[in-house]
All heavy atoms as an XYZ file, in Angstrom:
912
protein
N       0.852     -1.165      0.000
C       0.000      0.000      0.000
C       0.900      1.231      0.000
O       1.966      1.232      0.602
C      -0.898     -0.016      1.233
C      -1.681      1.241      1.401
S      -2.785      1.326      2.839
C      -2.125      0.223      4.014
N       0.448      2.273     -0.680
C       1.184      3.531     -0.752
C       0.266      4.652     -0.273
O      -0.896      4.724     -0.677
C       1.661      3.821     -2.188
C       2.414      5.123     -2.259
C       2.512      2.682     -2.717
N       0.808      5.508      0.579
C       0.078      6.682      1.056
C       0.820      7.924      0.570
O       2.052      7.994      0.649
C      -0.026      6.685      2.596
C      -0.800      5.452      3.053
C      -0.683      7.972      3.091
C      -0.792      5.235      4.540
N       0.064      8.878      0.039
C       0.641     10.112     -0.481
C      -0.017     11.290      0.209
O      -1.240     11.340      0.340
C       0.425     10.241     -2.012
C       1.042     11.521     -2.541
C       0.971      9.038     -2.742
N       0.811     12.224      0.676
C       0.299     13.459      1.264
C       0.779     14.619      0.402
O       1.964     14.733      0.112
C       0.815     13.661      2.680
C       0.300     14.972      3.301
C       1.222     15.497      4.388
C       2.239     16.379      3.769
N       2.936     17.295      4.634
N      -0.160     15.447     -0.024
C       0.188     16.653     -0.760
C      -0.309     17.860      0.009
O      -1.447     17.877      0.482
N       0.547     18.863      0.170
C       0.171     20.118      0.830
C       0.289     21.227     -0.207
O       1.374     21.455     -0.751
C       1.068     20.390      2.032
N      -0.842     21.892     -0.473
C      -0.905     22.911     -1.510
C      -1.126     24.283     -0.874
O      -2.246     24.592     -0.458
C      -2.053     22.622     -2.490
C      -2.057     21.220     -3.022
C      -3.109     20.367     -2.738
C      -1.026     20.751     -3.808
C      -3.138     19.070     -3.225
C      -1.046     19.448     -4.303
C      -2.102     18.608     -4.013
N      -0.088     25.123     -0.796
C      -0.296     26.480     -0.294
C      -0.943     27.317     -1.408
O      -0.384     27.448     -2.498
C       1.123     26.965      0.021
C       2.002     26.179     -0.904
C       1.300     24.865     -1.141
N      -2.127     27.819     -1.157
C      -2.859     28.537     -2.200
C      -2.991     30.016     -1.834
O      -2.871     30.398     -0.668
C      -4.249     27.917     -2.441
C      -4.103     26.475     -2.918
C      -5.118     27.972     -1.208
N      -3.266     30.814     -2.844
C      -3.478     32.248     -2.631
C      -4.734     32.426     -1.771
O      -5.783     31.845     -2.068
C      -3.638     32.954     -3.965
C      -2.396     32.852     -4.833
C      -2.643     33.379     -6.230
C      -1.413     33.114     -7.094
N      -1.679     33.344     -8.512
N      -4.599     33.190     -0.693
C      -5.692     33.332      0.276
C      -6.987     33.779     -0.395
O      -8.063     33.284     -0.064
C      -5.294     34.301      1.387
N      -6.899     34.702     -1.335
C      -8.110     35.210     -1.990
C      -8.758     34.177     -2.908
O      -9.895     34.333     -3.306
C      -7.798     36.478     -2.779
C      -7.658     37.688     -1.875
C      -7.500     38.961     -2.676
N      -6.243     39.562     -2.238
C      -5.263     39.952     -3.020
N      -5.382     39.872     -4.316
N      -4.176     40.470     -2.520
N      -8.026     33.136     -3.244
C      -8.547     32.111     -4.150
C      -8.697     30.756     -3.447
O      -8.840     29.728     -4.095
C      -7.637     31.984     -5.363
C      -7.672     33.226     -6.243
C      -6.736     33.101     -7.417
O      -5.526     33.004     -7.249
N      -7.312     33.108     -8.613
N      -8.717     30.782     -2.113
C      -8.800     29.525     -1.365
C     -10.063     28.745     -1.699
O     -10.010     27.531     -1.900
C      -8.734     29.790      0.133
C      -8.838     28.515      0.936
C      -8.860     28.772      2.423
C      -9.128     27.479      3.168
N      -9.263     27.696      4.590
N     -11.205     29.401     -1.750
C     -12.458     28.687     -2.024
C     -12.428     28.044     -3.409
O     -12.886     26.913     -3.578
C     -13.658     29.620     -1.865
C     -13.880     30.080     -0.430
C     -13.999     28.924      0.565
O     -14.710     27.941      0.266
O     -13.369     29.000      1.636
N     -11.893     28.749     -4.386
C     -11.771     28.190     -5.738
C     -10.828     26.984     -5.732
O     -11.119     25.942     -6.332
C     -11.249     29.258     -6.703
C     -11.075     28.783     -8.127
C     -10.498     29.850     -9.043
O     -10.333     31.012     -8.620
O     -10.206     29.482    -10.209
N      -9.712     27.118     -5.030
C      -8.742     26.025     -4.951
C      -9.340     24.829     -4.219
O      -9.156     23.681     -4.635
C      -7.471     26.505     -4.252
N     -10.055     25.091     -3.143
C     -10.670     24.013     -2.370
C     -11.699     23.256     -3.219
O     -11.740     22.026     -3.210
C     -11.313     24.570     -1.104
C     -11.847     23.556     -0.103
C     -10.786     22.561      0.320
C     -12.411     24.285      1.102
N     -12.487     23.986     -3.978
C     -13.465     23.347     -4.869
C     -12.751     22.487     -5.918
O     -13.202     21.376     -6.229
C     -14.343     24.398     -5.539
N     -11.646     22.981     -6.448
C     -10.872     22.226     -7.437
C     -10.335     20.930     -6.827
O     -10.475     19.849     -7.407
C      -9.709     23.074     -7.963
C      -8.705     22.358     -8.865
C      -9.359     21.922    -10.171
C      -7.492     23.251     -9.114
N      -9.739     21.021     -5.642
C      -9.153     19.843     -4.999
C     -10.249     18.842     -4.621
O     -10.089     17.632     -4.800
C      -8.296     20.244     -3.782
C      -7.778     19.008     -3.057
C      -7.128     21.133     -4.214
N     -11.378     19.331     -4.128
C     -12.476     18.431     -3.770
C     -13.021     17.702     -5.002
O     -13.309     16.509     -4.946
C     -13.582     19.199     -3.053
C     -13.184     19.593     -1.646
C     -14.219     20.474     -0.979
O     -14.813     21.348     -1.602
N     -14.430     20.252      0.311
N     -13.165     18.414     -6.103
C     -13.637     17.798     -7.342
C     -12.637     16.750     -7.835
O     -13.020     15.651     -8.254
C     -13.857     18.878     -8.402
O     -14.217     18.308     -9.624
N     -11.370     17.090     -7.761
C     -10.315     16.152     -8.156
C     -10.361     14.909     -7.274
O     -10.269     13.783     -7.772
C      -8.950     16.845     -8.055
C      -7.785     15.956     -8.381
C      -7.612     15.448     -9.662
C      -6.847     15.636     -7.411
C      -6.525     14.629     -9.959
C      -5.766     14.832     -7.700
C      -5.602     14.332     -8.977
N     -10.542     15.102     -5.972
C     -10.589     13.971     -5.042
C     -11.742     13.029     -5.379
O     -11.597     11.801     -5.293
C     -10.703     14.474     -3.603
N     -12.880     13.573     -5.765
C     -14.012     12.728     -6.159
C     -13.634     11.847     -7.343
O     -13.959     10.658     -7.370
C     -15.223     13.592     -6.509
C     -15.884     14.222     -5.309
C     -17.051     15.121     -5.699
O     -17.620     14.934     -6.789
O     -17.377     16.007     -4.892
N     -12.945     12.434     -8.324
C     -12.512     11.666     -9.491
C     -11.480     10.606     -9.105
O     -11.521      9.479     -9.589
C     -11.930     12.585    -10.565
C     -12.966     13.510    -11.172
O     -14.182     13.216    -11.077
O     -12.568     14.555    -11.741
N     -10.553     10.986     -8.224
C      -9.497     10.067     -7.802
C     -10.097      8.845     -7.103
O      -9.668      7.713     -7.333
C      -8.487     10.787     -6.878
C      -7.538      9.795     -6.214
C      -7.708     11.832     -7.665
N     -11.103      9.061     -6.264
C     -11.733      7.950     -5.534
C     -12.291      6.881     -6.473
O     -12.402      5.724     -6.093
C     -12.848      8.477     -4.638
C     -12.340      9.248     -3.449
C     -13.484      9.725     -2.549
N     -12.995     10.752     -1.662
C     -13.362     12.031     -1.712
N     -14.262     12.429     -2.592
N     -12.845     12.896     -0.877
N     -12.617      7.262     -7.705
C     -13.176      6.319     -8.678
C     -12.088      5.581     -9.463
O     -12.389      4.642    -10.199
C     -14.093      7.056     -9.651
N     -10.829      5.976     -9.281
C      -9.748      5.345    -10.028
C      -9.438      3.956     -9.477
O      -9.535      3.716     -8.272
C      -8.477      6.203     -9.981
C      -8.584      7.476    -10.771
C      -7.285      8.259    -10.788
O      -6.203      7.630    -10.855
O      -7.348      9.495    -10.733
N      -9.060      3.085    -10.373
C      -8.693      1.715     -9.983
C      -7.469      1.755     -9.064
O      -6.466      2.393     -9.376
C      -8.391      0.898    -11.224
C      -8.117     -0.522    -10.924
C      -7.850     -1.301    -12.178
N      -7.725     -2.708    -11.821
C      -8.043     -3.689    -12.608
N      -8.485     -3.444    -13.815
N      -7.908     -4.937    -12.211
N      -7.592      1.084     -7.940
C      -6.475      1.011     -6.999
C      -6.489      2.069     -5.916
O      -5.692      2.010     -4.982
N      -7.409      3.040     -6.012
C      -7.510      4.060     -4.973
C      -8.323      3.495     -3.805
O      -9.467      3.094     -3.978
C      -8.167      5.332     -5.502
S      -8.339      6.607     -4.226
N      -7.723      3.497     -2.636
C      -8.405      3.015     -1.440
C      -9.061      4.157     -0.675
O     -10.067      3.960     -0.002
C      -7.414      2.283     -0.529
C      -6.715      1.076     -1.163
C      -5.656      0.533     -0.216
C      -7.730      0.016     -1.536
N      -8.479      5.357     -0.767
C      -9.038      6.527     -0.084
C      -8.401      7.785     -0.651
O      -7.262      7.773     -1.119
C      -8.782      6.449      1.418
N      -9.165      8.872     -0.584
C      -8.657     10.184     -0.981
C      -9.415     11.206     -0.156
O     -10.640     11.295     -0.238
C      -8.867     10.415     -2.479
S      -8.121     11.949     -3.060
N      -8.686     11.958      0.676
C      -9.310     12.889      1.611
C      -8.706     14.280      1.479
O      -7.509     14.425      1.259
C      -9.131     12.377      3.042
C      -9.743     11.011      3.251
C      -9.441     10.422      4.607
O      -8.798     11.090      5.440
O      -9.858      9.277      4.848
N      -9.558     15.289      1.652
C      -9.159     16.687      1.532
C      -9.347     17.371      2.878
O     -10.388     17.214      3.512
C     -10.007     17.407      0.463
C      -9.610     18.881      0.355
C      -9.910     16.714     -0.883
N      -8.342     18.133      3.301
C      -8.397     18.887      4.554
C      -7.781     20.256      4.361
O      -6.933     20.444      3.492
C      -7.590     18.182      5.658
C      -8.038     16.788      5.956
C      -7.420     15.692      5.368
C      -9.078     16.562      6.841
C      -7.837     14.403      5.644
C      -9.501     15.272      7.129
C      -8.871     14.197      6.530
O      -9.290     12.928      6.808
N      -8.170     21.188      5.210
C      -7.478     22.465      5.296
C      -6.580     22.401      6.528
O      -7.010     21.959      7.590
C      -8.461     23.623      5.416
S      -9.416     23.878      3.920
N      -5.349     22.820      6.378
C      -4.376     22.726      7.461
C      -4.719     23.740      8.546
O      -4.844     24.933      8.279
C      -2.968     22.948      6.909
C      -1.873     22.674      7.895
C      -0.515     22.653      7.235
O      -0.362     22.214      6.113
N       0.473     23.139      7.960
N      -4.867     23.281      9.783
C      -5.308     24.132     10.893
C      -4.352     25.282     11.165
O      -4.785     26.406     11.424
C      -5.497     23.296     12.153
N      -3.060     25.042     11.113
C      -2.099     26.098     11.450
C      -1.648     26.908     10.233
O      -0.820     27.803     10.358
C      -0.901     25.525     12.201
C      -0.130     24.497     11.386
O      -0.645     24.042     10.351
O       0.984     24.138     11.814
N      -2.205     26.614      9.077
C      -1.926     27.367      7.854
C      -3.188     27.307      6.996
O      -3.281     26.500      6.069
C      -0.729     26.775      7.120
N      -4.190     28.130      7.321
C      -5.512     28.018      6.683
C      -5.520     28.089      5.157
O      -6.447     27.591      4.534
C      -6.293     29.182      7.285
C      -5.582     29.525      8.547
C      -4.140     29.173      8.321
N      -4.501     28.667      4.560
C      -4.461     28.741      3.097
C      -3.698     27.552      2.496
O      -3.310     27.595      1.338
C      -3.840     30.060      2.645
N      -3.499     26.505      3.293
C      -2.860     25.286      2.791
C      -3.889     24.165      2.774
O      -4.504     23.861      3.790
C      -1.648     24.886      3.658
O      -0.680     25.942      3.609
C      -1.019     23.603      3.151
N      -4.068     23.584      1.597
C      -5.014     22.482      1.417
C      -4.217     21.188      1.389
O      -3.215     21.065      0.679
C      -5.818     22.660      0.116
C      -6.617     23.963      0.180
C      -6.735     21.463     -0.116
C      -7.265     24.353     -1.131
N      -4.669     20.228      2.181
C      -3.999     18.927      2.287
C      -4.799     17.880      1.516
O      -6.020     17.836      1.629
C      -3.910     18.490      3.746
C      -3.354     19.520      4.700
S      -1.611     19.808      4.462
C      -0.967     18.240      4.977
N      -4.103     17.057      0.771
C      -4.727     15.948      0.051
C      -3.998     14.670      0.449
O      -2.790     14.542      0.233
C      -4.632     16.164     -1.463
C      -5.284     15.113     -2.352
C      -6.803     15.142     -2.187
C      -4.920     15.351     -3.813
N      -4.724     13.763      1.089
C      -4.183     12.460      1.489
C      -4.792     11.396      0.585
O      -6.001     11.346      0.427
C      -4.542     12.152      2.944
C      -3.745     12.930      3.935
C      -4.058     14.158      4.444
C      -2.510     12.554      4.527
N      -3.095     14.559      5.333
C      -2.127     13.592      5.406
C      -1.686     11.435      4.423
C      -0.962     13.542      6.155
C      -0.523     11.383      5.165
C      -0.176     12.427      6.019
N      -3.929     10.565      0.005
C      -4.391      9.485     -0.858
C      -3.803      8.167     -0.379
O      -2.651      8.119      0.059
C      -3.944      9.718     -2.300
C      -4.458     10.994     -2.909
C      -3.876     11.212     -4.290
O      -3.577     10.279     -5.019
N      -3.705     12.468     -4.652
N      -4.587      7.121     -0.500
C      -4.129      5.778     -0.151
C      -4.349      4.891     -1.373
O      -5.465      4.827     -1.903
C      -4.926      5.271      1.040
C      -4.461      3.954      1.577
C      -5.273      3.552      2.804
O      -6.174      4.256      3.243
N      -4.963      2.394      3.345
N      -3.287      4.211     -1.816
C      -3.327      3.404     -3.031
C      -2.968      1.957     -2.733
O      -2.116      1.685     -1.884
C      -2.351      3.974     -4.072
C      -2.795      5.329     -4.524
C      -2.482      6.536     -3.966
C      -3.695      5.607     -5.585
N      -3.126      7.542     -4.635
C      -3.874      7.008     -5.633
C      -4.374      4.811     -6.516
C      -4.700      7.620     -6.570
C      -5.184      5.425     -7.453
C      -5.339      6.812     -7.475
N      -3.603      1.069     -3.425
C      -3.374     -0.366     -3.239
C      -1.925     -0.737     -3.560
O      -1.337     -1.604     -2.907
C      -4.320     -1.168     -4.134
C      -4.242     -2.662     -3.910
C      -5.337     -3.423     -4.616
N      -6.677     -2.936     -4.348
C      -7.390     -3.168     -3.238
N      -6.852     -3.866     -2.274
N      -8.600     -2.692     -3.088
N      -1.325     -0.082     -4.566
C       0.037     -0.438     -4.982
C       0.718      0.767     -5.623
O       0.070      1.733     -6.019
C      -0.011     -1.585     -5.997
O      -0.637     -1.133     -7.194
N       2.038      0.656     -5.749
C       2.779      1.719     -6.429
C       2.418      1.757     -7.912
O       2.449      2.822     -8.533
C       4.285      1.556     -6.231
O       4.708      0.297     -6.664
N       2.034      0.626     -8.488
C       1.606      0.599     -9.893
C       0.321      1.407    -10.079
O       0.175      2.144    -11.064
C       1.404     -0.839    -10.363
N      -0.607      1.288     -9.138
C      -1.852      2.067     -9.208
C      -1.550      3.556     -9.096
O      -2.128      4.380     -9.814
C      -2.820      1.628     -8.110
N      -0.636      3.915     -8.198
C      -0.259      5.324     -8.041
C       0.420      5.839     -9.304
O       0.140      6.950     -9.759
C       0.653      5.491     -6.829
C       1.164      6.902     -6.582
C       0.009      7.864     -6.305
C       2.145      6.906     -5.412
N       1.276      5.032     -9.892
C       1.962      5.423    -11.132
C       0.948      5.698    -12.238
O       1.063      6.677    -12.977
C       2.950      4.338    -11.550
C       3.758      4.693    -12.767
C       4.759      3.597    -13.101
C       5.533      3.962    -14.343
N       6.492      2.918    -14.713
N      -0.047      4.847    -12.347
C      -1.101      5.039    -13.343
C      -1.850      6.353    -13.081
O      -2.141      7.108    -14.008
C      -2.061      3.860    -13.312
O      -3.124      4.064    -14.203
N      -2.137      6.620    -11.820
C      -2.809      7.870    -11.429
C      -1.977      9.081    -11.837
O      -2.489     10.037    -12.420
C      -3.060      7.855     -9.926
C      -3.366      9.185     -9.340
N      -4.541      9.867     -9.608
C      -2.653      9.972     -8.491
C      -4.528     11.011     -8.940
N      -3.403     11.087     -8.259
N      -0.681      9.042    -11.518
C       0.193     10.184    -11.825
C       0.326     10.431    -13.319
O       0.587     11.555    -13.730
C       1.573      9.990    -11.202
C       1.646     10.362     -9.753
C       2.515      9.701     -8.914
C       0.850     11.362     -9.213
C       2.607     10.032     -7.566
C       0.919     11.702     -7.875
C       1.810     11.036     -7.052
N       0.138      9.412    -14.148
C       0.275      9.590    -15.594
C      -1.066      9.834    -16.293
O      -1.122      9.878    -17.520
C       0.982      8.383    -16.207
O       0.201      7.222    -16.049
N      -2.123     10.040    -15.515
C      -3.456     10.212    -16.111
C      -3.676     11.632    -16.640
O      -3.062     12.595    -16.185
C      -4.540      9.885    -15.080
O      -4.577     10.884    -14.073
N      -4.581     11.734    -17.602
C      -4.961     13.040    -18.138
C      -5.622     13.892    -17.057
O      -5.427     15.107    -17.013
C      -5.920     12.876    -19.323
C      -5.246     12.296    -20.553
O      -3.996     12.369    -20.646
O      -5.962     11.768    -21.417
N      -6.397     13.254    -16.164
C      -7.060     13.992    -15.084
C      -6.027     14.662    -14.179
O      -6.215     15.808    -13.747
C      -7.956     13.062    -14.272
N      -4.934     13.973    -13.913
C      -3.871     14.546    -13.085
C      -3.237     15.740    -13.790
O      -2.998     16.778    -13.161
C      -2.816     13.470    -12.783
C      -1.688     13.948    -11.916
S      -2.272     14.258    -10.242
C      -0.734     14.262     -9.378
N      -2.988     15.612    -15.072
C      -2.413     16.724    -15.840
C      -3.324     17.951    -15.811
O      -2.854     19.074    -15.602
C      -2.146     16.307    -17.292
C      -0.988     15.342    -17.424
O      -0.166     15.238    -16.497
O      -0.915     14.671    -18.476
N      -4.625     17.739    -16.014
C      -5.583     18.854    -15.998
C      -5.630     19.509    -14.610
O      -5.661     20.726    -14.485
C      -6.969     18.381    -16.416
C      -7.108     18.088    -17.895
C      -8.558     17.856    -18.301
N      -9.179     16.753    -17.571
C      -9.114     15.474    -17.934
N      -8.439     15.143    -19.032
N      -9.714     14.542    -17.228
N      -5.634     18.670    -13.568
C      -5.658     19.183    -12.203
C      -4.433     20.057    -11.937
O      -4.554     21.175    -11.428
C      -5.709     18.013    -11.210
C      -5.482     18.421     -9.784
C      -6.443     19.159     -9.096
C      -4.325     18.073     -9.129
C      -6.236     19.543     -7.779
C      -4.110     18.434     -7.807
C      -5.062     19.175     -7.134
N      -3.265     19.568    -12.277
C      -2.039     20.331    -12.020
C      -1.993     21.625    -12.818
O      -1.523     22.649    -12.316
C      -0.809     19.464    -12.304
C      -0.608     18.292    -11.342
C       0.574     17.434    -11.792
C      -0.433     18.774     -9.917
N      -2.490     21.589    -14.053
C      -2.536     22.810    -14.866
C      -3.388     23.886    -14.191
O      -3.008     25.052    -14.152
C      -3.090     22.521    -16.262
C      -2.106     21.783    -17.148
O      -0.906     21.723    -16.816
O      -2.547     21.246    -18.195
N      -4.531     23.491    -13.655
C      -5.430     24.455    -12.988
C      -4.897     24.866    -11.626
O      -4.982     26.032    -11.245
C      -6.829     23.863    -12.871
C      -7.521     23.716    -14.221
C      -8.926     23.217    -14.107
N      -9.760     24.114    -13.310
C     -10.896     23.764    -12.732
N     -11.343     22.528    -12.857
N     -11.585     24.625    -12.033
N      -4.347     23.904    -10.889
C      -3.853     24.197     -9.545
C      -2.690     25.182     -9.577
O      -2.597     26.071     -8.723
C      -3.414     22.901     -8.846
C      -2.901     23.061     -7.417
C      -4.028     23.519     -6.497
C      -2.284     21.762     -6.925
N      -1.824     25.060    -10.558
C      -0.654     25.924    -10.674
C      -1.032     27.401    -10.623
O      -0.323     28.212    -10.030
C       0.105     25.613    -11.982
O       0.497     24.240    -11.948
C       1.327     26.475    -12.144
N      -2.173     27.752    -11.198
C      -2.618     29.146    -11.232
C      -3.068     29.650     -9.863
O      -3.178     30.857     -9.654
C      -3.766     29.302    -12.235
C      -3.462     28.862    -13.667
C      -4.734     28.910    -14.506
C      -2.370     29.734    -14.260
N      -3.319     28.738     -8.930
C      -3.849     29.105     -7.621
C      -2.823     28.989     -6.494
O      -3.096     29.380     -5.363
C      -5.058     28.207     -7.293
C      -6.175     28.204     -8.341
C      -7.209     27.131     -8.008
C      -6.817     29.573     -8.445
N      -1.652     28.477     -6.816
C      -0.634     28.241     -5.787
C       0.049     29.520     -5.323
O       0.236     30.463     -6.099
C       0.430     27.270     -6.303
C      -0.005     25.834     -6.492
C       1.112     25.021     -7.132
C      -0.436     25.217     -5.166
N       0.450     29.511     -4.059
C       1.203     30.615     -3.463
C       2.418     30.033     -2.741
O       2.623     30.249     -1.548
C       0.310     31.381     -2.482
C       0.957     32.672     -2.006
O       1.791     33.224     -2.747
O       0.638     33.115     -0.888
N       3.187     29.235     -3.443
C       4.357     28.594     -2.855
C       4.556     27.219     -3.453
O       3.856     26.812     -4.381
N       5.500     26.511     -2.885
C       5.851     25.182     -3.377
C       4.936     24.110     -2.784
O       4.585     24.171     -1.609
C       7.306     24.845     -3.000
C       8.336     25.783     -3.615
S       8.415     25.658     -5.414
C       8.943     23.983     -5.614
N       4.572     23.150     -3.612
C       3.795     21.994     -3.158
C       4.742     21.073     -2.389
O       5.865     20.815     -2.810
C       3.175     21.248     -4.354
C       2.534     19.943     -3.915
C       2.171     22.144     -5.062
N       4.277     20.605     -1.238
C       5.053     19.668     -0.421
C       4.391     18.302     -0.538
O       3.212     18.157     -0.217
C       5.070     20.141      1.029
C       5.855     19.218      1.935
O       6.856     18.633      1.475
O       5.464     19.079      3.108
N       5.143     17.308     -0.987
C       4.589     15.975     -1.177
C       5.429     14.949     -0.431
O       6.659     14.998     -0.477
C       4.557     15.603     -2.675
O       3.862     16.616     -3.389
C       3.870     14.285     -2.903
N       4.756     14.043      0.255
C       5.416     12.930      0.936
C       4.793     11.623      0.464
O       3.581     11.559      0.219
C       5.240     13.031      2.453
C       5.931     14.196      3.146
C       5.539     14.222      4.617
C       7.441     14.079      3.016
N       5.626     10.589      0.342
C       5.176      9.262     -0.058
C       5.549      8.279      1.048
O       6.655      8.315      1.566
C       5.875      8.807     -1.347
C       5.679      9.739     -2.500
C       6.542     10.804     -2.716
C       4.627      9.554     -3.389
C       6.364     11.665     -3.773
C       4.442     10.414     -4.461
C       5.314     11.461     -4.638
O       5.132     12.313     -5.691
N       4.617      7.413      1.376
C       4.857      6.381      2.374
C       4.525      5.034      1.741
O       3.383      4.799      1.344
C       3.971      6.584      3.607
C       4.112      7.944      4.230
C       3.271      8.990      3.850
C       5.082      8.185      5.186
C       3.396     10.247      4.418
C       5.216      9.446      5.764
C       4.373     10.473      5.379
N       5.501      4.162      1.627
C       5.273      2.814      1.125
C       5.094      1.931      2.348
O       6.029      1.731      3.126
C       6.462      2.362      0.291
C       6.163      1.109     -0.517
O       5.097      0.487     -0.294
O       6.989      0.755     -1.357
N       3.889      1.434      2.525
C       3.521      0.713      3.734
C       3.353     -0.761      3.414
O       2.579     -1.128      2.532
C       2.197      1.277      4.314
C       1.833      0.557      5.596
C       2.302      2.775      4.531
N       4.068     -1.594      4.140
C       3.898     -3.035      3.989
C       2.899     -3.507      5.025
O       2.928     -3.081      6.170
C       5.224     -3.758      4.191
C       6.209     -3.481      3.082
C       7.464     -4.318      3.220
O       7.365     -5.440      3.757
O       8.517     -3.838      2.805
N       1.982     -4.366      4.614
C       1.003     -4.905      5.547
C       1.155     -6.411      5.613
O       1.683     -7.043      4.700
C      -0.436     -4.562      5.113
O      -0.679     -5.162      3.841
C      -0.644     -3.070      5.016
N       0.666     -6.978      6.691
C       0.745     -8.428      6.851
C      -0.528     -9.129      6.389
O      -0.731    -10.306      6.640
C       1.046     -8.798      8.295
C      -0.012     -8.292      9.257
O      -1.037     -7.752      8.791
O       0.184     -8.436     10.469
N      -1.398     -8.370      5.713
C      -2.632     -8.951      5.201
C      -3.783     -8.885      6.177
O      -4.906     -9.202      5.830
N      -3.518     -8.496      7.400
C      -4.574     -8.366      8.394
C      -5.222     -6.996      8.269
O      -4.534     -5.999      8.085
C      -3.999     -8.525      9.806
C      -3.474     -9.909     10.092
C      -4.581    -10.951     10.091
O      -5.672    -10.670     10.620
O      -4.352    -12.041      9.546
N      -6.534     -6.911      8.375
C      -7.190     -5.596      8.332
C      -6.837     -4.809      9.590
O      -6.530     -5.399     10.628
C      -8.677     -5.940      8.303
C      -8.767     -7.311      8.865
C      -7.468     -7.998      8.553
N      -6.852     -3.487      9.513
C      -6.558     -2.672     10.700
C      -7.607     -2.909     11.774
O      -8.747     -3.276     11.479
C      -6.608     -1.232     10.176
C      -7.373     -1.298      8.907
C      -7.175     -2.686      8.354
N      -7.216     -2.689     13.026
C      -8.132     -2.912     14.148
C      -9.359     -2.023     14.053
O     -10.454     -2.414     14.414
C      -7.393     -2.677     15.463
N      -9.193     -0.814     13.575
C     -10.330      0.101     13.425
C     -10.048      1.015     12.243
O      -8.912      1.315     11.939
C     -10.519      0.925     14.695
N     -11.078      1.428     11.597
C     -10.929      2.397     10.520
C     -11.735      3.623     10.898
O     -12.534      3.605     11.832
C     -11.436      1.815      9.201
O     -12.837      1.678      9.239
N     -11.533      4.697     10.169
C     -12.273      5.922     10.460
C     -13.773      5.699     10.392
O     -14.534      6.307     11.131
C     -11.870      7.035      9.487
C     -10.484      7.625      9.708
C     -10.214      8.704      8.661
C     -10.332      8.196     11.090
N     -14.202      4.806      9.526
C     -15.635      4.563      9.370
C     -16.253      3.948     10.627
O     -17.448      4.089     10.861
C     -15.884      3.652      8.173
N     -15.445      3.267     11.435
C     -15.995      2.624     12.624
C     -15.837      3.458     13.884
O     -16.370      3.105     14.932
C     -15.323      1.252     12.856
O     -13.933      1.459     13.101
C     -15.544      0.332     11.676
N     -15.098      4.548     13.811
C     -14.904      5.400     14.979
C     -16.007      6.441     15.058
O     -16.448      6.962     14.034
C     -13.541      6.100     14.905
C     -12.320      5.187     14.930
C     -11.061      6.007     14.733
C     -12.253      4.414     16.224
N     -16.460      6.788     16.262
C     -17.497      7.821     16.365
C     -16.928      9.195     16.010
O     -15.782      9.508     16.322
C     -17.906      7.761     17.844
C     -16.724      7.177     18.538
C     -16.068      6.252     17.552
N     -17.718      9.997     15.333
C     -17.307     11.353     14.975
C     -17.675     12.299     16.109
O     -18.682     12.115     16.780
C     -17.992     11.781     13.680
N     -16.841     13.309     16.325
C     -17.098     14.316     17.351
C     -17.090     15.683     16.708
O     -16.119     16.054     16.050
C     -16.017     14.276     18.432
O     -15.997     13.033     19.056
N     -18.173     16.431     16.893
C     -18.242     17.793     16.367
C     -17.620     18.714     17.412
O     -18.116     18.832     18.525
C     -19.687     18.190     16.086
S     -19.820     19.828     15.347
N     -16.507     19.363     17.062
C     -15.818     20.220     18.024
C     -16.070     21.707     17.770
O     -15.808     22.531     18.625
C     -14.298     19.938     18.046
C     -14.034     18.535     18.567
C     -13.677     20.137     16.684
N     -16.567     22.045     16.609
C     -16.909     23.419     16.260
C     -17.730     23.367     14.979
O     -17.818     22.323     14.334
C     -15.658     24.264     16.059
N     -18.329     24.482     14.639
C     -19.109     24.527     13.409
C     -18.229     24.108     12.234
O     -17.124     24.607     12.063
C     -19.636     25.939     13.165
C     -20.542     26.025     11.970
C     -21.129     27.422     11.771
O     -21.167     28.198     12.743
O     -21.512     27.710     10.651
N     -18.677     23.145     11.457
C     -17.969     22.624     10.294
C     -16.654     21.926     10.618
O     -15.820     21.755      9.752
C     -17.706     23.734      9.261
C     -18.986     24.310      8.685
O     -19.954     23.537      8.568
O     -18.992     25.489      8.344
N     -16.431     21.543     11.892
C     -15.219     20.826     12.263
C     -15.603     19.533     12.957
O     -16.213     19.556     14.023
C     -14.304     21.661     13.204
C     -13.077     20.859     13.592
C     -13.918     22.973     12.539
N     -15.282     18.425     12.333
C     -15.617     17.117     12.886
C     -14.341     16.304     12.997
O     -13.562     16.226     12.050
C     -16.637     16.381     11.999
C     -17.947     17.184     11.953
C     -16.887     14.961     12.520
C     -18.983     16.621     11.029
N     -14.115     15.727     14.151
C     -12.957     14.858     14.369
C     -13.428     13.418     14.378
O     -14.473     13.100     14.907
C     -12.284     15.181     15.701
C     -11.677     16.562     15.840
C     -11.083     16.726     17.227
C     -10.618     16.801     14.792
N     -12.614     12.543     13.818
C     -12.908     11.104     13.821
C     -11.941     10.430     14.763
O     -10.834     10.783     14.894
C     -12.752     10.514     12.433
C     -13.781     11.006     11.481
N     -14.999     10.412     11.345
C     -13.769     12.044     10.631
C     -15.698     11.058     10.425
N     -14.977     12.041      9.995
């Protein structure tokens, strides 16, 4: 399994436009073969930074994603909204075939503020 974290510092005045773009992209990514999860967050200590976390079944699935036309279109549009360098991290995770003890879907959600939910 491969986990990818992308941090996109966007222009403050265009944050809503950038957030809509990333959310739309995430919806498309979730439908791609080999995508296990794709989540969008705004960074708490840097409100104009949008975080994209992706989980992929294999590095081959991620490679296919990175070479897709959808990825090219996303990057072309995102570039116009950036206010700094994109920070990307990759985690190659080996599993023993056992499912995790709990997933976010099984944990209770807690509303800590308007529009803020913790899992």
